[in-house]
C-alpha positions in Angstrom: 0.0 -0.1 -0.1 1.5 3.5 -0.9 0.8 6.4 1.4 0.3 10.3 0.3 3.6 10.8 -0.3 3.9 7.7 -2.7 5.7 5.9 0.5 5.0 2.2 0.9 3.2 1.8 4.3 2.4 -2.1 4.0 3.7 -4.9 2.1 3.9 -8.4 2.0 5.4 -11.2 -0.1 3.9 -14.5 -1.0 4.5 -17.4 -3.7 0.7 -17.8 -4.1 -0.1 -17.3 -7.8 -3.4 -15.9 -6.8 -2.8 -13.2 -4.1 -6.4 -11.5 -4.2 -7.3 -13.4 -0.7 -4.5 -11.2 0.9 -5.7 -8.1 -0.1 -8.5 -7.3 3.0 -5.7 -8.8 5.7 -3.5 -5.9 4.3 -5.8 -3.3 4.6 -6.5 -4.8 8.2 -2.4 -4.5 8.8 -2.5 -1.0 7.2 -5.2 0.1 9.9 -3.5 -1.7 13.3 -0.2 0.0 12.0 -1.6 3.4 11.0 -4.9 3.6 13.2 -7.1 4.6 10.2 -8.3 2.7 7.2 -6.9 4.1 3.9 -9.2 5.9 1.4 -7.0 5.0 -1.5 -4.9 2.0 -2.4 -2.2 1.2 -5.2 -2.4 -2.6 -5.1 -1.5 -5.2 -7.8 -3.8 -8.4 -6.2 -5.2 -10.5 -9.0 
């Protein structure tokens, strides 16, 4: 996930070909770390 100033604020690595099921947990991680839910996200989950 990328913050307002184009800084990566959350990331994860997986060998899974289909990583879409990691998207919601990444939002949860962002919220736990930053105390808020992002209003925009740049992701490549498919």
